[in-house]
N, C-alpha and C positions, 0 to 999 in steps of 0.2 A: 504493500499500499504506499501511496505517496500523498502527501500534503502539498497543495497548491495555494499560493497567495494570489488572490484576485482582487482587482480594485472595486471600490464600492459601486460604481457605476455598472460594470459588467456583472456583479454579483446581483444587483437589483434587477437587471435584464434577465438573467438566468432564473431568478426567484419568480419573476412574472411569467416566463414562459413555463416553467415547472408547474405553476398554479394552473394555466390554461390546459397543460397536457395531463393534469391530474397524476403527477409523479413528484419524486422528492428531488431535491437540488442535486444531490450526489449522483443519482442514476442518470438524471438529465445531462449533467456535466460530463460524466463517463461516456454517454451515447454520443454526445457532440464530438467529443475528443477522438473517439474511435472513428466516427464519420470523416473527421477532418484528416486524419492520419491516413485512412484508406484513399481518400482524395489525393493526398499528397503521393502515396505509393503509386497510383494509377498514372498521375501527371509524370512521376519519375520514369516509369516504364514507357509511357508515350514518348518523352524526350529521348530515351535510349533508342527506341525504334526510328525516329525521326533522324537522329544522328547516324544510325545505320543506313538509312536510305540517302542521305547526303553524302555518305562515304561510298556509295554505290554497292553496298554489301547485300541489299535486297532491292526489290522494285514493288511499285504499286500496281496492282491489277485493276482493269477497268471492270465495272459492274457486268459487262457481257462475259469477260474472262471468268469471273466469279460464278455466274449462273452457269456457264458451259461446265465448269468443274464440279458444280454440285451433281450433275448426272453422270460423272465418270467415277463416281465413288463405287467401289465393289461391294455387293451385298454379302 
């Protein structure tokens, strides 16, 4: 477990949101933090893919190529 220091304005906003969502402050803060970290991980992964594209390590497929590939999957 970790303790965080949050400024009064943020605490008030979290308390208001927690009340609206009928949950307690700790559960809400934990959920929001997890969502933010998952978004950060997704953005980092996207940046890595984009960097690979820019280095020529992979290529983008057109929608027609993707659709055609869907039918090429072996059963």
